[in-house]
C-alpha positions in Angstrom: 0.0 0.0 -0.1 1.3 3.6 -0.8 -0.3 6.7 0.9 0.1 10.3 0.4 1.5 11.8 3.6 1.0 15.6 4.1 4.4 15.5 6.2 6.7 15.8 3.1 3.4 16.0 0.6 4.8 13.1 -1.2 3.6 9.3 -2.2 5.2 7.1 0.2 5.4 2.7 0.6 3.3 2.5 3.6 5.9 0.6 6.2 4.3 -0.2 9.4 6.5 -0.6 12.6 5.4 -3.7 13.2 4.9 -5.7 10.5 1.2 -7.1 10.0 -0.2 -4.3 12.3 -1.0 -0.7 11.9 -1.6 1.8 15.0 -3.9 4.6 13.9 -5.4 7.5 15.5 -8.1 9.6 14.2 -9.3 12.8 15.5 -12.9 12.5 16.9 -15.5 14.5 17.5 -16.0 17.4 19.9 -19.6 16.5 21.5 -20.7 19.9 22.4 -23.5 19.8 19.7 -24.7 16.7 16.7 -21.9 16.6 14.0 -22.6 17.2 10.7 -21.8 15.7 7.1 -18.7 17.2 6.8 -17.5 15.8 10.1 -18.9 12.2 8.9 -17.1 12.9 6.0 -14.0 12.8 8.1 -15.0 9.7 9.8 -15.7 7.8 6.8 -12.5 8.3 5.1 -11.1 7.0 8.1 -13.2 4.3 8.1 -12.5 3.4 4.6 -8.4 3.9 5.4 -9.2 1.4 8.3 -11.0 -1.4 6.4 -8.6 -1.1 3.5 -5.8 -1.9 5.7 -7.7 -4.9 7.1 -8.8 -5.6 3.5 -4.6 -6.0 3.0 -4.5 -8.3 6.0 -3.5 -5.5 8.5 -4.6 -5.9 12.2 -5.4 -2.5 13.0 -5.7 -0.8 16.4 -7.6 2.4 16.0 -7.9 5.2 18.8 -10.6 7.8 18.8 -10.9 10.7 21.1 -13.9 12.2 22.5 -12.8 16.2 23.1 -15.2 16.4 26.2 -13.6 19.7 27.7 -12.6 22.9 25.8 -13.7 26.2 24.9 -17.0 25.3 23.2 -18.1 22.4 25.4 -17.8 24.8 28.7 -19.3 27.8 27.3 -22.6 25.3 25.6 -22.6 23.6 29.2 -22.6 26.9 31.0 -25.4 28.0 28.2 -27.7 25.3 29.2 -27.3 25.2 33.0 -25.9 21.4 33.0 -22.4 20.3 34.2 -19.9 19.4 31.8 -20.6 15.8 32.1 -24.3 16.0 31.8 -24.2 18.1 28.8 -21.5 16.2 26.6 -23.3 12.8 27.7 -26.4 13.3 25.6 -23.8 14.2 21.8 -21.5 11.1 22.6 -24.3 9.0 23.1 -25.5 10.7 19.4 -22.0 10.6 18.1 -22.3 6.7 18.8 -25.7 6.1 17.6 -24.7 7.9 14.1 -21.6 6.4 13.5 -24.0 2.8 13.6 -26.4 3.9 11.4 -23.2 4.8 9.4 -22.0 1.2 9.4 -18.9 2.8 10.9 -16.8 -0.3 12.4 -15.7 0.8 15.9 -12.1 1.9 17.2 -10.6 0.0 19.6 -10.4 2.8 22.2 -12.3 5.7 22.5 -10.6 7.9 25.4 -12.5 10.8 26.7 -10.0 13.8 27.8 -11.7 14.5 31.1 -10.8 10.6 32.1 -6.6 11.6 31.2 -6.2 14.8 32.8 -3.2 12.9 34.7 -1.5 12.2 31.5 -1.9 15.7 30.3 -0.3 16.8 33.6 2.6 14.7 33.1 3.2 15.4 29.6 3.1 18.4 30.9 5.5 18.3 33.4 8.1 16.8 31.0 7.9 19.7 28.7 8.9 22.2 31.8 11.6 19.4 32.7 13.1 19.9 29.0 12.7 23.5 28.8 9.8 23.7 26.4 7.0 24.9 28.5 6.5 27.9 30.8 3.9 29.5 33.2 2.7 32.9 32.3 1.2 36.0 34.7 -2.1 34.7 34.6 -1.2 31.0 35.6 -1.6 29.7 32.2 1.2 27.4 30.9 2.4 27.8 27.3 4.4 25.5 25.0 7.4 27.7 23.7 7.4 27.5 20.1 11.1 28.9 19.5 12.2 26.3 21.4 11.4 23.8 19.0 13.2 24.1 15.7 11.2 22.3 13.5 7.7 24.3 14.5 5.9 24.4 10.8 7.2 21.5 9.6 3.2 19.8 8.8 1.8 23.4 7.6 4.7 24.6 6.1 4.9 27.7 7.9 7.9 30.0 7.0 8.8 30.9 10.9 11.0 33.5 9.9 7.7 35.9 9.0 6.4 35.2 12.2 6.3 37.4 15.3 8.2 36.0 18.3 6.5 36.3 21.7 2.9 36.1 20.7 0.4 33.8 23.0 -2.5 32.3 22.1 -4.8 31.0 24.6 -7.9 29.7 22.5 -8.2 26.3 21.3 -8.5 27.1 17.6 -7.2 30.1 15.8 -5.7 30.9 12.1 -3.2 29.7 10.2 -1.7 33.6 10.8 -1.8 33.5 14.3 1.2 31.6 15.0 2.5 32.1 18.5 2.9 30.1 21.6 0.1 27.7 22.5 -1.7 26.8 25.9 -0.8 23.7 27.5 -2.9 24.6 30.6 -5.5 27.1 31.4 -5.3 28.5 34.0 -9.6 28.5 35.8 -11.5 31.7 35.7 -15.1 32.2 36.1 -16.0 31.9 32.6 -15.0 28.1 33.1 -17.0 27.8 36.0 -17.1 24.3 38.4 -14.7 22.8 35.2 -11.4 22.7 36.8 -8.7 20.5 37.9 -6.0 20.7 40.3 -2.2 21.1 38.8 1.5 21.9 39.7 0.5 25.1 38.4 -2.7 25.8 40.3 -6.4 25.3 39.3 -7.3 24.7 35.5 -8.3 22.8 32.5 -5.6 21.2 29.8 -5.3 22.9 26.2 -6.9 21.6 23.6 -3.8 20.2 21.9 -2.2 17.9 24.7 -5.4 16.3 24.8 -4.3 14.2 21.6 -0.8 13.8 22.6 -1.2 12.4 25.6 -4.0 9.7 25.0 -3.0 9.2 21.5 0.8 8.1 23.4 -1.1 5.9 26.4 -2.7 3.9 24.0 -0.4 3.5 20.6 3.3 4.5 22.0 5.4 7.4 21.4 5.7 6.6 17.9 2.9 5.5 15.6 2.0 4.8 12.3 -1.0 6.7 11.3 -2.6 9.8 12.2 -5.8 11.4 10.1 -8.0 14.0 10.5 -9.6 16.9 8.1 -7.0 19.3 6.6 -8.9 22.5 8.7 -6.8 20.2 11.5 -3.6 20.4 10.0 -3.4 23.8 11.6 -3.0 24.5 14.3 -4.2 21.3 16.1 -1.8 18.6 14.3 1.2 20.9 13.9 1.2 21.5 18.1 0.7 17.9 18.3 3.5 17.2 16.9 5.7 20.0 18.7 4.8 18.9 21.9 5.1 15.7 21.4 8.6 15.3 20.0 9.5 17.7 22.3 8.5 15.4 25.1 9.7 12.7 23.6 12.5 13.0 21.7 11.6 10.8 18.9 9.4 11.1 15.8 6.1 11.5 16.5 3.6 9.9 13.7 5.2 8.1 10.3 2.1 8.8 8.1 -0.1 12.0 8.4 -3.5 11.3 5.9 -5.7 14.5 5.7 -9.3 14.8 4.1 -10.6 17.8 2.2 -13.6 20.0 2.7 -16.8 19.5 2.2 -19.3 21.9 0.4 -23.0 22.1 0.0 -24.1 23.0 -3.5 -20.9 24.8 -4.3 -21.2 26.9 -0.6 -19.5 26.3 2.6 -21.8 24.8 4.9 -23.8 26.9 7.3 -27.1 27.0 9.1 -27.7 31.1 8.0 -27.5 29.4 4.6 -29.7 26.7 5.0 -27.5 24.2 4.0 -26.2 22.7 6.9 -27.0 18.9 7.8 -26.5 16.6 10.5 -27.3 13.1 9.9 -30.4 13.2 11.6 -31.7 16.1 9.0 -31.0 13.7 6.1 -32.6 10.7 8.3 -35.8 12.8 8.7 -35.9 13.3 4.5 -36.1 9.7 4.1 -32.7 8.9 3.3 -31.0 5.7 5.1 -27.4 5.6 6.8 -26.1 3.0 3.7 -27.0 6.0 1.2 -25.6 8.4 3.0 -22.3 6.3 3.6 -22.1 5.9 -0.2 -22.9 9.3 -1.4 -19.8 10.4 1.1 -17.4 8.1 0.8 -17.5 7.9 -3.4 -15.3 11.1 -4.2 -11.3 10.5 -3.2 -10.3 11.7 0.4 -8.1 14.4 -1.1 -10.5 16.2 -3.2 -13.1 18.5 -2.2 -16.3 17.0 -2.1 -19.5 19.2 -3.0 -22.8 17.9 -1.7 -26.3 18.2 -3.0 -29.1 15.7 -2.1 -29.1 14.4 -5.6 -26.2 12.2 -4.3 -27.7 10.6 -2.1 -30.6 10.0 -5.0 -28.0 8.5 -7.4 -26.9 6.4 -4.2 -30.3 5.1 -3.8 -30.3 4.1 -7.6 -27.0 2.2 -6.9 -27.8 0.4 -4.1 -31.2 -0.9 -5.4 -29.5 -1.8 -8.8 -27.1 -4.1 -6.7 -29.9 -5.1 -4.7 -32.3 -6.2 -7.5 -28.7 -8.5 -8.6 -28.4 -9.5 -5.8 -32.0 -11.0 -5.6 -31.6 -12.6 -9.3 -28.3 -14.5 -8.2 -30.0 -16.0 -5.5 -32.7 -17.1 -7.7 -31.1 -18.7 -10.3 -31.7 -22.6 -11.0 -29.3 -25.3 -9.1 -26.6 -26.1 -11.4 -22.6 -24.8 -12.0 -23.0 -23.2 -15.6 -20.8 -20.8 -15.9 -19.2 -21.3 -12.3 -15.7 -21.0 -14.1 -16.5 -17.3 -15.7 -17.8 -16.0 -12.8 -14.4 -17.5 -10.8 -12.7 -15.5 -13.4 -14.5 -12.3 -13.3 -14.3 -12.0 -9.7 -10.6 -12.9 -9.0 -9.8 -9.8 -11.6 -12.7 -7.9 -9.9 -11.1 -8.6 -6.4 -7.5 -7.6 -7.7 -8.5 -4.3 -9.2 -10.6 -3.6 -6.5 -7.5 -4.0 -3.9 -4.9 -2.8 -6.2 -6.8 0.5 -6.4 -7.0 1.0 -2.6 -3.9 -0.1 -2.0 -3.0 3.1 -4.2 -3.8 6.3 -1.8 -7.6 5.0 -1.6 -8.2 5.4 -4.9 -12.3 5.0 -4.6 -13.1 5.5 -8.1 -11.0 2.8 -9.5 -11.9 0.5 -6.8 -15.5 1.4 -7.8 -15.1 0.9 -10.8 -13.8 -2.8 -10.7 -17.4 -3.6 -8.2 -19.6 -1.6 -11.4 -17.4 -3.8 -13.9 -18.6 -7.1 -12.3 -21.9 -5.7 -11.8 -22.6 -5.5 -15.2 -20.9 -8.5 -16.4 -23.1 -10.7 -14.1 -26.3 -8.8 -15.5 -24.7 -10.0 -18.9 -24.8 -13.2 -18.0 -28.1 -13.4 -16.3 -29.7 -11.6 -19.7 -27.8 -14.3 -21.7 -29.2 -17.0 -19.3 -25.3 -18.3 -18.9 -25.4 -18.9 -15.3 -26.6 -20.8 -12.6 -26.9 -21.0 -9.0 -23.0 -22.1 -8.4 -22.0 -18.9 -10.5 -24.2 -16.9 -8.8 -22.8 -17.7 -5.5 -19.1 -17.1 -6.5 -20.4 -13.3 -6.8 -22.4 -13.0 -4.7 -19.1 -14.1 -2.2 -17.5 -11.7 -4.2 -19.4 -8.9 -3.1 -19.7 -9.7 0.2 -15.8 -9.3 -0.1 -16.4 -5.5 -1.5 -18.3 -5.1 1.1 -15.8 -5.4 4.3 -14.7 -2.3 2.6 -17.6 -0.6 1.4 -20.2 -1.3 4.1 -23.5 -0.1 2.1 -24.4 -3.5 0.3 -26.9 -5.7 1.4 -26.3 -9.4 0.2 -28.4 -11.0 3.0 -31.0 -8.5 3.5 -34.5 -10.0 4.0 -36.8 -9.1 1.0 -39.5 -6.5 1.8 -42.9 -7.9 2.5 -45.1 -6.9 -0.5 -48.9 -5.9 0.7 -51.5 -8.1 -0.3 -53.6 -5.8 -2.6 -50.3 -5.6 -4.6 -49.8 -9.5 -5.2 -53.4 -9.7 -5.9 -52.2 -7.1 -9.1 -49.7 -9.0 -9.9 -51.2 -12.3 -9.9 -54.1 -10.6 -12.0 -51.2 -9.0 -14.5 -49.8 -12.7 -15.0 -53.0 -13.9 -15.8 -53.8 -11.4 -18.1 -50.5 -12.3 -20.1 -51.2 -15.8 -20.0 -54.5 -15.1 -21.6 -53.1 -13.4 -24.1 -55.0 -9.8 -22.8 -51.9 -7.7 -23.5 -53.9 -4.7 -23.1 -55.6 -5.9 -19.3 -51.7 -6.7 -18.6 -50.2 -3.4 -19.9 -52.7 -1.6 -17.4 -52.1 -3.6 -14.2 -48.3 -3.1 -15.0 -48.9 0.6 -14.9 -51.3 0.5 -12.0 -48.5 -1.6 -10.0 -45.8 0.9 -10.8 -47.9 3.9 -9.8 -48.2 2.6 -6.6 -44.3 1.8 -6.3 -43.9 -1.8 -7.5 -42.6 -3.2 -10.5 -43.1 -7.1 -11.7 -39.7 -9.2 -12.7 -39.5 -12.5 -14.4 -36.8 -14.6 -12.8 -36.2 -17.9 -13.6 -37.7 -18.8 -10.3 -40.5 -17.5 -11.8 -42.3 -13.9 -10.9 -41.1 -11.3 -8.6 -42.7 -8.4 -7.2 -40.3 -5.3 -6.1 -40.4 -2.2 -4.7 -39.2 0.5 -7.2 
């Protein structure tokens, strides 16, 4: 496998620290609201990465943090007049529900920032000992970027153009606001009851130290892969590198992968424009998790994704066409006719699929292999060239595709058809046998108006919802 490493801006062959094993840290949600589809574009890219590594026989240990203490969670919990824990609990639960809806594989560890304060304090203590941390007049602790000569290596920042001595206390800031960043924030009245004791006085950690401390605990001082949205490259990931490498005196991460932004109708997503969608908003419009997953995953992670509802409509068409194929393959007559052909087609498709995923997650080429097998199977079925054994081979191939794609349902129970619809279908079949084609056509049109269609298969008539 090879990936485009943001650190260095080049393609590199994936060589993990330990053969057959990939340690992976993915930036998770800040649990102050429901995650939106821009967030889930990143989480689905990370799920595609995880599943692709597994497809190539790597054992993956994934760590995804939950940021449950930062500027936003404190601000909004106080506005809601709730404790920090009670406020964030709702959005943690919603996040895991959304992951299940989108069929995102579970990470091995979901560390919460609030339960890892001791590890953060210990890392800050180390940074003090090594001369990188200092305490400011207000009691907060900052990281001195001038002491770390490689600061800016990920985001490609020219340090010579920056002003010295600038301190930035907020968790998130713009790229032109380069300066010493907060490791520990001294308590003040706007924090309410959110505070922990530390050697530097009561307060709370800065956002960036959270990920450094938690990734080190679960993956070690150096690990293979760190991912996130491109908006996290600076300041968050840059600051993670600085404090981790300063504390541990070794390389932090070997491969950095970042996914591009999502826009909606070619505009930045915002509530004021009315183009802001959570997953729950899309579910309310009648779309399924499988359809949203297919739509958000189909564009290469390093390309901007312009989202609109027509993407979901097309996803629905594609997934239903696959469902129709799976139904026909299961309904074939017993026998092994076409089995060798199906095996050859499947082997080629799986090879092309795996090669594409191994080339920096080239999802377009991977899906091309899937669609080619679908087309070949439909052609064979139309020619009545296959029997059930061939169908089983192809169904098993689609199961293997789905270990990565996650949106296909080879084994879904067919939807029960209402009795009145079956009665119309039987009348249509009787009209056809009686050569009353005008009546048969009228009944077909009536079925279609009610949202159903009849398919003639080797196993007989099948009624399906459109």
